N, C-alpha and C positions, 0 to 999 in steps of 0.2 A: 097277246102272245109275247110281245117284246118285253114285258115287265119281268123283273127278277123275282119270281114267286118263291124259288127255293135257293137262289144264289146268295151266298154270304161270304164276306171276307173273314179270315181267322184273326181274332184279336191277338195283339202281341202282349203277352203276360209278363214280360220282363220289366218289373217296376223300376229298377235302377236305370235302365235305358230310357224308359218313358220320362222319368224325372229329369234326366240329363237333357233330353230334347226340350222339355218345357222350360227348364232353367236357362238353357242357351238362348231360346227365342224371346223369353220375357224375364224382366227383372221384377222381384217381389211377387205380387198377386198370389200370395201363399194360400189363401182360402180356396180360390178357384183350382189351383194345382192339387191341393190336398183332396178336394172332392173328386177329381178325376182319378187320382191314384187309388182312392177308396173304391170307386166303381170297378176299376181294373182288378183290384185285389178280390172283391166279391165275385167278379166274373170268373176268376181263376178257380175259386172254390166251388162255385155253382154255375153250371153251364147256361141254364135258362134263367135269365134275369131281365126284367123290363127295363128298357132304356130310361134313364132319368130325364126330366125336362128342366134344364137349368136356365135361369135368366140372369145374365150379367148386366147390372145397371151401374151407371156412373157417368161422369162428364165426357164430352167428346174428346177423342184423341188419346184415351188411356190404354187402348189395345184390346177392346172387347171383341171385335170381329177377327182380328189377327190371332187372338188366343184360341178361337174356334178352329182355325187352320192348324195351329200347333197341336191341338188336342187330337185332331184326325191323324196327324203325322205320328204322334206318340202312340196312338192305339193301332196304327196300321190299317185305318179305315179310309174309304173314299170320302171326299169332302165336297159339299155343295152349299152355295149361299143363295138364299131366297130373299130378295129385297122387298120389304113390305111397306116401305114409305109411300104414302099416297094411294095405296090399294083401297078401292071403294066398292068393288063388285064382289059379291059373295061367290060368284061362279069362278073367280080367280083361285079360290081355295078349294071349292068343292066340285068344280068342273061344270060344263053345260050338258044338258041332256042331248042325246045324239039326234033328236028330231029337229034341232035348230040348225040353221045354215051357218057354216063356219064353226061348228061345235069343237071344243078342245077340252082335254082333261085339265084338272086344276094344277097349281104350281107344285104341290107336294108329289103327285103322281108323275108329273113331268121330270121332277128332280130325280126320282127313283129310276125312271126310264133312262136318264142320262148317266147315272152312276153305275147302272147295271148290277147293283147289289141291293139286298133288302135291309142292310144294317149300316148305312153311311152315317156320317156326322152332318146334319143339316142345320145350318145357321140361319135363323129367322131374324134378319137384320131390321132394326128400327121397328120393333113390334108396337111401340107406343105411338107411332106415326100413322097407324091405320085409321082411315076415315069411314064414314057410313053415309049413304044417300038413298035415293028411291030404289036403287038396284039391290038393296039388302045391306046387312051388317056383317062384314067379313070377320070381325072380332068374335062374333057369336059362332061363326062357322069354324073358327080356330079351336073352339072349346072341345070339339070331338077329336081334333088332331092332337091336342096337347093334354088329353086326359088319359093317364096310364091304364085306367080301368076300361075305357071305351075304344081306344085307338087300335086294339087288336082286331077290330072288325070295322075299320073305316071304309065307308062306302062313297066312292066318287060317282057323281051323276053320270059321267061319260062311260065309265066301266060298268056300272050297275051291278057289280059283284063286290064282296068284301075283300079288303086287302089288309094284311097284318102290318101295322106300323109300330108295334111294340118293341121291335129290335132296333129301331132307329134311335140315335142319340140326338135329341133336339136341343139346340142352344139358342135361346132368344137373346137379343141385345136391346137395351132401352136407355135413353138419357133420363127421362122423368118417369118414375114408376107410377106416380099418381095418375098419369094419363092412360094407363092400361085399365080396362074395365075390371071391377073387383072379381067377378066370377073367373075371368081368365087369369088374373094375378094369383088367385087361390090355387090354380092347378100347377103353378111353377114354383121351383125352389129358387128363391132370390139370393144372389150373391153380389154384394155391393163391392165395386172396384173403385177405391178412392183415387183422388188426384195424386200426382207425384210431388214429393218435396224437392227442394232445390238440390239437395244432396243426391236424391234418386236420379234427377234429371242429368246431373253431372256425370254419374256413372253410366247411364244409358247412352248419353251423347258420346262418351269415350268408347263404349263397347260396340254400339250399333250405328248411330246416326252419322258420325264422321266418315267411317269406312264406306257406308252406303252412298253418301253424297260425293265423296272423292271419286268413287267409281263412276257415278252417274255423270260427273262433270269432267271426266278425263284427266284428272291430275293425280299425282302420286305423292308419297311421303317425302320425296326429294324436293317437291315444290311448296309444301305447306306443313306447318306443325301447330297444333292447338295446345296452348298451356292451360292448366287448371284455372288460373286467374282469368284468362281470356274467356273460357267457357262460362265461368260464374258471372262475369260482367255481361256477357251476351244474354244469359238466362234472366238476370235481374233487371237489366236495362232495356231489353228489346222484346221481351215476351211477358204476357200476363195471362196465364191459362193453367188449367189443371192437367191437360194432356201434353202431347208432344208435337202436334202438327205444325204450329207456328215456329217452334224451336227448330224443327227439321228444315223448314223453309229458310230460316235465317242462316243456318249452317250451310245450306245449299247456296244462298246468296253470297256468303263469304267465299265459298269455293269457286263460284263463277267469276267473282271479281279478281281472285288470284289467277284463275285461268286466263283472264283477259290480260293481266300484267305479264304473264309468262309469254303469251303469243306476241304481244307488242314489244317484248324484249326489255320492259321496264324493270323486271325483277325475276330472278330464277327461283328464289326461295323467300317465303313470307312466314314470319312467326306471328300467330294470332294471340295477342295479349291485350292487356287493358288499354295500351296506347294505340295499337293498330285497329282494334274493333271500331272506334268512332271514325277513324280515317276511311275504313271500308264501308261502313253502314250508315254513316252520318251521326248526328247528335242522338243522345239517349232519348228513348220515347216514353219510358215510364220512370217517374221519380218516386222513390219510396219515402214515406213519412219517417222523420227522425224521432227517436224516443225523447221523452221529456228530459231536459237537462237538470232541472231542479224541482224540488217538491213545491207544489202550488196549491192554493186554496181553490176548490171547485173545479179542478181539472184532473180527470182520472183516465187511465189507459185501459180501455175495454178490448175485448177480443171478439171478432166477428168471423163468420164463415161465409165464403162466396164460392161460386162455381170454379173460380180460379185458385181456390185454396183458402188459407187463413189470412186475416188482416188484423193489424193493431189499429184500433179506432179511438181517437181522442174524444172524450165527452167533456164539454165545457159548460159550466153554470155561472151565471152572473146575476148580481142583485142591483137594483136601482130604486130610487124613491118612487112610491106608487101606492096602490091600494090592495095589494095582496094577490094579484093575478099571476098566472104562469103562462109563458109563451114557449112554444116548442118549434124549432126550425131545423132544417137540414134534410128535407124530404123524408120525414119519418112516416112509416106505415101505421096502420091502426093499432097493431099489437104493441109496437114500441111506444106509441103515445099512451096506451093504457098502462104500460110499465112505469112511465114517468108519473102518471097520476097516482098509481099505487105507491110509488116511492114518496110522493108528497104527503099522501094520507098517513103513511107510516111515520114520517117525520113529525107531523102534527100530533099524532096520537101519543108519541113518545117524547114530546118536547122537554118535559121535566127531567126524564131519565138521561136524555142526550145533552142537556144543558143549553137548549135553544130558547132565546128570549121571545116572549109572545109578540113583541113589536115586529119581529121579522115577518110574521104572517099578515100583519095589519098595515104596516107602513112601507113595505117594500114589494116591488114586482120582481119576479124571477124569470130569467130567460135561459133556456137550455138549448144548446146548439151542438150539432154533430157535423163537423167537416168531413169530407168534401160535400158542399151543399148541393151539388148537381146530381149526386148519386143516390138513388132511392135506397132506403134502409128499412128493414122490418125484421121482426122476430122477438121472442121473449128473452133472449140470452143476455140482453144489456140490463136486466132488472137490477142486479146488485151494483152494477157500475153507476147507473143513474141514481140509486139511493145513496151510494157513497159520495157522489158529486154533490148532491143536494145537502146532505148532512154536513159535509166539509164546508160548503158555502155558508150555511146557516149558523155553524158554530165557529167559523173562522179558523178551522184546523187544516193545515196543509196535508196533502195526500202524498205518500212516498212515490218517488219517480222511478224506482227500480222494480215496480210491481205492476202486473196486469191481471185482469179478472174477468170471469164469465159465469153466468148463472141466472136462472129465473128466480124472482122473488114473489112471496105471497104477502098479504096484508098482515099476517101474524109474524112476519120476519123470517119465515123458513126459506131455505135456498133449495130450489128444485133442479133436477138434472137437465142438461141441454145437450145438443148434438155437436158434431164436428170438433171434438176435443183434440184429436191428433193434429188436425190442420191448424187449429188455433194456437196450440202450444208451440208448434214448430215455427209459426209466424212470429211469436214473441221471441223465441230463441234467435231467429234471424236478425232481430233488431238489438240483440244483446240483453234482453230482459230474461233473467233466469228464475225469478220467483213468480209463480202463477197461482192465483186463487181459483179453485174449481169446486163444484158441488161434490159432497162426499159420495153421492150416488153415481158419480161419473168415474169412480176409481177403477171400475172394470175396463173403461175405455183406454186406460194408460197402457194396457197390454199391446195396443196397436202401435205405440211409439217405439222406434228402435232403441235398444239399450244404450247405444252410443250417445244419443241425445238425452235419454233419461238421466244418465249419470251427470250431465251438466246442469240439470234443472232441479229446482226446489218446488215441489208441489204441495200446496197447503189446502187440505180438504176441509170444507166448512159445511155446517148444517143450518146455521142461522146467522142473521146479520150482525149480532154482537161479536161473533168470531171474525167476521170480515173487518169490522171497525177496529178490533184489537190489533189486527195485522196491518191494515192499510194506512192508519193514521200515525203521524209522527208523535203526537201527544196522546197516548192512550190513557194516562193516569187520570185525566179530567173526567173521563167517562166512568172509570172504575170507582172514583170517589163519590159519584152521584148516586150510586145504587145503594139502597137500604137493604138490610138483611131480609126483610119481608119480600122485596122485589126479587132478590136472588132465589129465595125459596119458591116463589111463584113461578119464576123462570124455569127452575129445575123440574117442578111438577108438570109444567106445560111441555117441556122438552121430552119428559118420560112418556107423556100421553101421545105426543106426536110420533115418537119412535115406535110405540106400541101399535 
């Protein structure tokens, strides 16, 4: 009887107001905001519409859960958060039968009972952390809750009558989408929320974090002032993450130390800049790799994607007298090792075309290393970087130091698309590298890069390794002269067939 069988809140259909609320609470996250505004627009045109089931995925601390709260505020709906991390019992979702001692309804029905409306925004937090044991599989029980075709007649074991969940707006959050069972993943609309760039973090810190932490720590603008240089120094030297949690902690730590100085009478006002940050927080915790200062043989700047954003990765190749073996070090995963072997096979197969002496494969050992050696690395996106490093080493041609690259390579020399282009390109720009080689198929990903940064960068789209070598090497004419007209014709026909 307590359940809101017919009680609903009226959605606010003022899209401009909703957009303002979403923009005030969150910086960027345009895809998620657009999807909510689309839902509201359709809701205004058609009264009866099934609530969408959205899943926000992305690294910790990017604002997935708090975005759910902002959506409820923008729509004028009740908000409820259900924590699913570590839920093992199917009865937590579907309820116990009333014949059991201590029987209770499931989390979904309890949420509706507390909200007192049948159309709240329910955030299913950490849906990828659900477990299963002998008491059942809760992720299978979620299938009925999250299926728009089935949830109009969701039956909780405790109620034993159907309840309509189709008006509820479900928002799931997850860090790793691969951990969600495939049938459950299929029922949700996935929206990926990427990590923030350094420029994003600077703007968010100025707009949100500083004010929040100053209020939390009892100090005012008369006691502290953050400069842009100080915030950038704090972001680069003391945090290494995709989200904002550690950054907010560090801003809070600065505010507490200033509060202590004010109370002890040591200072009434502190300006937080590049000099005062180390005085307050101690020495820098994270050192950034510097870019190559000069063109070197066998050393190439690659681009990698991590949970904390993009990284510029040096790949080094070295030769020494031996019997033609290849050694790979730097904690490489299986996929990256396979890329190195594919690169070596390509070099051997095209040795005449590339001008490589046969002796290189018979009388020399080759060592490929990726610093930092203690950090595990894996993925296919270093394919063209490894091939460029090996060909540079075997031909004695230096590689340009003002260029970075990413892309998967095949044995035929084709360059295949890879992920994380936005993060990788912005990492290169942070180091002052403005020319980036990326696969042609990744051109669509450049839309995610803000226009301000795009204007500063030169993107070179490649489809095969010949195009990579033509750009990456200082001496390209030695390769151009080696090709006969027959080889050029053969390459053209192969290129056409690959494109087809």
